[in-house]
C-alpha positions in Angstrom: -66.8 -38.8 28.1 -68.6 -40.2 31.2 -66.6 -40.9 34.3 -67.4 -42.8 37.4 -65.7 -40.7 40.0 -67.0 -37.6 41.8 -67.3 -34.3 39.9 -67.4 -30.6 40.8 -70.9 -30.6 39.5 -71.9 -33.2 42.1 -70.5 -30.9 44.8 -72.6 -28.0 43.6 -75.7 -30.1 43.1 -75.4 -31.5 46.6 -74.3 -28.5 48.6 -74.8 -25.5 46.3 -78.3 -24.6 47.4 -77.3 -24.4 51.1 -74.2 -22.4 50.1 -76.4 -19.9 48.3 -78.8 -19.6 51.2 -75.9 -18.8 53.6 -73.6 -16.8 51.4 -75.7 -15.8 48.4 -75.7 -12.1 49.2 -71.9 -11.9 48.9 -71.7 -13.7 45.6 -71.4 -11.7 42.4 -73.6 -12.3 39.3 -70.8 -14.2 37.6 -70.4 -16.6 40.5 -74.2 -17.3 40.7 -74.2 -17.9 36.9 -71.2 -20.3 37.0 -72.7 -22.3 39.8 -76.0 -22.7 38.0 -74.2 -23.6 34.7 -72.1 -26.3 36.2 -75.1 -27.8 38.1 -77.1 -28.0 34.9 -74.4 -29.1 32.6 -75.1 -32.4 30.8 -78.5 -32.7 32.4 -82.0 -32.8 30.9 -82.4 -29.1 31.9 -80.2 -28.1 28.9 -81.9 -30.5 26.5 -80.1 -33.0 24.4 -80.6 -35.8 21.9 -81.0 -39.5 21.6 -78.5 -41.5 19.5 -78.8 -45.1 18.2 -76.2 -47.4 16.8 -76.8 -48.2 13.1 -75.3 -51.7 13.7 -76.5 -53.1 17.0 -79.4 -50.6 17.8 -77.8 -49.6 21.1 -79.3 -46.3 22.3 -77.9 -43.5 24.6 -79.1 -40.1 25.7 -76.7 -37.3 25.4 -77.4 -34.1 27.3 -76.1 -30.7 26.1 -73.1 -28.8 27.4 -73.3 -25.6 29.4 -70.1 -24.4 27.5 -69.0 -22.3 30.5 -65.3 -21.8 30.6 -65.2 -22.6 34.3 -66.9 -26.0 33.9 -64.5 -29.0 34.2 -66.5 -30.9 31.6 -66.6 -28.3 28.9 -63.0 -27.7 28.1 -61.7 -30.7 26.2 -63.0 -29.6 22.7 -62.1 -26.0 23.2 -58.6 -27.0 24.3 -58.2 -29.4 21.4 -59.3 -26.8 18.9 -57.1 -24.1 20.4 -54.1 -26.4 20.3 -54.7 -27.2 16.7 -54.9 -23.5 15.8 -51.6 -22.8 17.7 -49.9 -25.8 16.1 -50.2 -24.1 12.7 -48.3 -21.1 14.2 -45.3 -22.9 15.5 -41.9 -21.6 14.4 -38.8 -23.6 13.9 -37.0 -22.2 17.0 -36.5 -22.6 20.7 -39.5 -21.9 22.9 -39.4 -20.6 26.5 -41.9 -20.6 29.4 -41.8 -17.6 31.6 -44.0 -17.2 34.7 -44.9 -13.8 36.3 -46.3 -13.8 39.8 -47.6 -11.0 42.1 -46.9 -10.9 45.9 -49.6 -11.8 48.3 -50.4 -8.2 49.4 -51.1 -7.4 45.8 -53.1 -10.6 45.3 -55.4 -9.5 48.1 -56.1 -6.3 46.2 -56.6 -8.3 43.0 -59.2 -10.5 44.6 -61.4 -7.4 45.3 -60.6 -5.8 41.9 -60.2 -8.7 39.5 -60.7 -7.0 36.2 -58.6 -3.9 37.0 -55.6 -5.7 38.6 -55.6 -8.7 36.2 -55.5 -6.3 33.3 -52.6 -4.5 35.0 -50.8 -7.9 35.3 -51.2 -8.6 31.6 -50.1 -5.0 30.7 -47.0 -5.0 32.9 -46.0 -8.4 31.9 -46.3 -7.7 28.1 -44.5 -4.4 28.4 -41.7 -6.0 30.4 -41.0 -8.7 27.9 -41.3 -6.5 24.9 -39.1 -3.7 26.4 -36.3 -6.0 27.5 -36.4 -8.0 24.3 -36.2 -4.8 22.2 -33.2 -3.6 24.0 -30.0 -4.1 21.9 -28.1 -5.1 25.0 -30.3 -8.2 25.3 -32.0 -9.3 22.1 -32.8 -6.2 20.0 -35.8 -7.7 18.3 -39.6 -7.6 18.3 -40.8 -10.8 19.9 -44.2 -12.5 19.9 -45.8 -14.5 22.7 -49.1 -15.5 24.4 -49.9 -15.2 28.0 -52.4 -17.3 30.0 -53.8 -16.2 33.4 -54.0 -18.6 36.3 -55.4 -17.4 39.6 -55.0 -20.6 41.7 -52.5 -22.8 43.4 -52.9 -26.6 44.0 -55.0 -26.1 47.1 -57.3 -23.6 45.4 -56.0 -20.5 47.3 -55.8 -17.3 45.3 -52.5 -17.1 43.6 -52.6 -14.9 40.4 -49.8 -15.4 37.9 -49.3 -15.4 34.1 -47.8 -18.3 32.1 -46.1 -16.8 29.0 -44.9 -19.0 26.1 -42.3 -17.1 24.0 -40.5 -18.2 20.8 -36.7 -17.8 21.3 -36.1 -14.9 19.0 -37.8 -12.1 17.1 -37.9 -9.8 14.1 -35.1 -7.3 13.7 -36.1 -3.6 13.9 -35.8 -3.1 10.2 -37.8 -6.3 9.5 -35.1 -7.9 7.4 -33.8 -10.8 9.5 -34.7 -13.2 12.4 -32.6 -12.7 15.5 -32.3 -15.8 17.6 -31.7 -16.0 21.4 -28.6 -17.6 22.7 -29.0 -21.3 23.1 -31.0 -22.2 26.2 -31.2 -18.6 27.3 -34.0 -16.1 26.7 -33.7 -12.9 28.7 -32.1 -12.1 32.1 -34.7 -12.9 34.8 -33.5 -10.3 37.4 -33.9 -7.6 34.8 -37.3 -8.8 33.9 -38.4 -9.0 37.6 -37.2 -5.4 38.4 -39.0 -3.9 35.4 -42.1 -5.9 36.0 -42.3 -4.8 39.6 -41.8 -1.1 38.7 -44.4 -1.1 35.9 -47.0 -3.1 37.8 -46.8 -0.8 40.9 -46.9 2.3 38.7 -50.0 1.1 37.0 -51.6 0.1 40.3 -50.9 3.6 41.7 -52.5 5.1 38.6 -55.5 2.9 39.0 -55.8 4.0 42.7 -55.4 7.7 41.8 -58.1 7.3 39.1 -60.6 5.8 41.6 -60.7 2.5 39.8 -59.9 0.4 42.9 -62.5 -0.6 45.4 -61.8 -1.8 49.0 -64.0 -3.5 51.5 -64.0 -5.8 54.5 -60.4 -6.1 55.9 -59.0 -3.9 53.1 -61.4 -1.0 53.6 -58.8 1.2 55.3 -56.9 1.2 52.0 -59.4 3.6 50.6 -57.2 6.3 52.2 -54.1 7.1 50.1 -51.6 7.0 52.9 -52.9 3.6 54.0 -52.7 2.3 50.4 -49.1 3.5 50.0 -48.1 1.9 53.3 -49.7 -1.4 52.2 -47.7 -1.5 48.9 -44.5 0.0 50.3 -43.0 -3.3 51.5 -43.5 -5.0 48.1 -41.5 -2.2 46.4 -38.5 -3.5 48.3 -39.1 -7.2 47.7 -37.9 -9.3 44.8 -40.8 -10.3 42.7 -41.1 -13.8 41.3 -40.4 -14.1 37.6 -39.4 -17.7 36.7 -38.0 -18.7 33.4 -38.4 -22.5 33.1 -35.9 -24.6 31.0 -36.6 -24.3 27.3 -38.8 -26.9 25.7 -37.3 -29.8 23.9 -38.7 -28.6 20.6 -41.8 -26.8 19.1 -44.0 -29.9 19.3 -43.3 -30.2 23.0 -44.5 -26.7 23.6 -48.2 -27.4 22.9 -48.2 -30.7 24.7 -47.0 -28.9 27.8 -49.1 -25.8 27.4 -52.2 -27.8 26.9 -52.4 -28.2 30.7 -52.5 -24.5 31.2 -54.6 -22.9 28.5 -58.1 -24.1 29.2 -57.6 -25.5 32.7 -59.8 -24.5 35.6 -59.1 -24.2 39.4 -59.5 -28.0 39.8 -60.3 -30.8 37.4 -62.7 -33.6 38.1 -59.9 -36.2 38.0 -58.3 -34.7 41.1 -61.5 -35.3 43.2 -61.4 -38.4 45.3 -64.5 -38.4 47.5 -67.5 -36.4 48.5 -69.1 -37.5 51.8 -70.7 -36.1 54.9 -70.3 -32.5 53.8 -66.6 -32.9 53.0 -64.6 -33.0 49.8 -61.3 -34.9 49.4 -58.9 -34.2 46.5 -55.4 -34.7 45.4 -52.8 -31.9 45.3 -49.1 -31.6 44.4 -46.9 -30.1 47.1 -44.2 -28.2 45.1 -42.3 -27.4 48.3 -42.0 -31.0 49.2 -40.3 -32.4 46.1 -43.6 -32.4 44.2 -45.1 -35.1 46.3 -48.8 -36.0 45.7 -50.9 -35.4 48.8 -54.6 -35.4 49.7 -56.6 -32.6 51.3 -60.0 -32.6 52.8 -62.2 -29.5 53.0 -65.7 -28.8 54.1 -68.0 -28.5 51.2 -68.6 -24.8 51.9 -64.9 -24.1 52.0 -64.3 -26.0 48.8 -67.0 -24.0 47.1 -65.7 -20.8 48.5 -62.2 -21.5 47.2 -63.5 -22.6 43.8 -65.5 -19.4 43.4 -62.5 -17.3 44.1 -61.3 -18.1 40.5 -64.4 -17.1 38.6 -63.4 -14.4 36.1 -65.4 -11.4 35.2 -67.7 -11.8 32.2 -66.0 -11.5 28.8 -62.6 -11.2 30.5 -59.9 -12.6 28.1 -57.6 -14.9 30.0 -55.5 -15.8 27.0 -53.9 -12.8 25.2 -51.4 -12.4 22.4 -48.6 -9.9 21.9 -45.9 -8.7 19.5 -45.9 -10.6 16.2 -48.6 -12.9 17.6 -51.0 -10.1 18.3 -54.4 -10.8 16.7 -54.5 -7.8 14.4 -51.2 -8.6 12.5 -50.6 -12.2 13.3 -51.0 -13.7 9.9 -48.8 -11.0 8.2 -46.1 -11.1 10.9 -46.0 -14.9 11.1 -45.6 -15.1 7.3 -42.7 -12.7 7.7 -41.2 -14.9 10.4 -41.4 -18.0 8.3 -39.9 -16.1 5.3 -37.0 -14.9 7.4 -36.5 -18.4 8.9 -37.0 -20.1 5.5 -39.9 -22.2 6.7 -42.6 -23.5 4.4 -46.1 -22.0 4.7 -48.6 -24.0 6.9 -51.1 -26.2 5.3 -54.7 -25.1 5.4 -57.3 -27.6 6.7 -60.9 -27.9 5.7 -63.6 -27.2 8.3 -65.2 -30.3 9.8 -68.0 -30.9 12.3 -67.2 -30.9 16.0 -67.3 -34.8 16.4 -64.8 -35.3 13.6 -62.6 -32.5 14.9 -62.7 -33.9 18.4 -61.6 -37.3 17.2 -58.8 -35.9 15.0 -57.4 -33.9 17.9 -57.9 -36.3 20.8 -58.1 -39.7 19.2 -61.4 -40.3 21.0 -64.4 -41.0 18.8 -67.8 -39.5 19.7 -69.5 -41.4 16.9 -68.4 -45.0 17.4 -70.9 -47.2 19.3 -69.5 -47.7 22.8 -71.2 -51.2 22.9 -70.3 -53.0 19.7 -67.4 -50.7 18.7 -68.3 -51.2 15.1 -71.4 -49.1 14.4 -71.9 -45.4 14.2 -74.2 -43.5 16.6 -76.9 -41.6 14.7 -79.1 -38.9 16.2 -82.7 -40.1 16.0 -84.4 -37.5 18.3 -83.7 -34.2 19.9 -85.3 -32.5 22.8 -85.2 -28.8 23.9 -83.8 -27.4 27.0 -86.1 -26.5 29.9 -85.4 -22.7 29.6 -85.7 -21.0 26.2 -83.2 -18.4 27.5 -80.4 -20.9 27.4 -78.5 -21.7 24.2 -77.9 -25.5 24.1 -74.8 -26.9 22.6 -74.6 -30.5 21.4 -71.2 -31.3 22.7 -70.9 -34.8 24.3 -67.1 -34.7 24.7 
């Protein structure tokens, strides 16, 4: 829906060309593509359609969406649909939220090797949770969970971490019963943290030995094995941050909470306050100061630089599923879970078009006339995007 405040797209349209001229040579293809997509989103360059109310004849022009996952304006429908899909998979049990974070020296390596190190983060996290949960000393069951990658903090600095949402129990090794966690307790955090640290650093060392890591600029000396080992030696002795948040109040609360994580981007438009004189002002929450809301002002170039830190490699999957929620066996395993927990099967819903789906999931109608609030907006004309290479998407959400 249209908003009156400043948007990330306004920053790119106003200052993006100058930024490319100064720093374009250092930008990767994905960063160039995302900048262009956000600049063109919901503009005539991507084409669109004209709608008219069948009651009062009010007309509006709706421009097509860029559909880029880094665009602040293109996530509402994807988020709503994802949440609806996950709602049908909820189990009648406790749910836990566990966060895995890498130390800053590792984050610096990740910034120059995003695909390799982020994959290691997923792999080490998944292996940690599944290994400790399978141990009879802790739970002794096969668990299922999904993990969502975030790479940012509130001030847009690089801060890679995984948010994992885990049902509080799992399937017994022989597949005959559901084993529940203790009430309000999932798995011991210190044990998770130590295994996570060991696995992550082992996989990172393997990636280095295989020549999969690249180093440049200030990290260029790490190309030498001795320098690389010296760089990571201190983090072997540090406690790594694994944070198990209090359990959710119930299954329905899980998705309401997780909605803010799954399809979020580095900064949403509603946090932007002002764009003026080459500066960007935005809100941020200071977790170290009792979660107080504060404002920060950055030069436009610095804001763009920080935003682009969080552009993921093309086709990189930032939401992944494991255990009995893994894509290959999800339907079969969830059916078993419901059987073991004596839950009824989920209801199957018919396919609907995106406007009806959006209204059902968000309560906001894309069809009702915004002027008279009675009529229905009907498409009376369409126009093509400026470039035939782009695939338009009629999403006015």
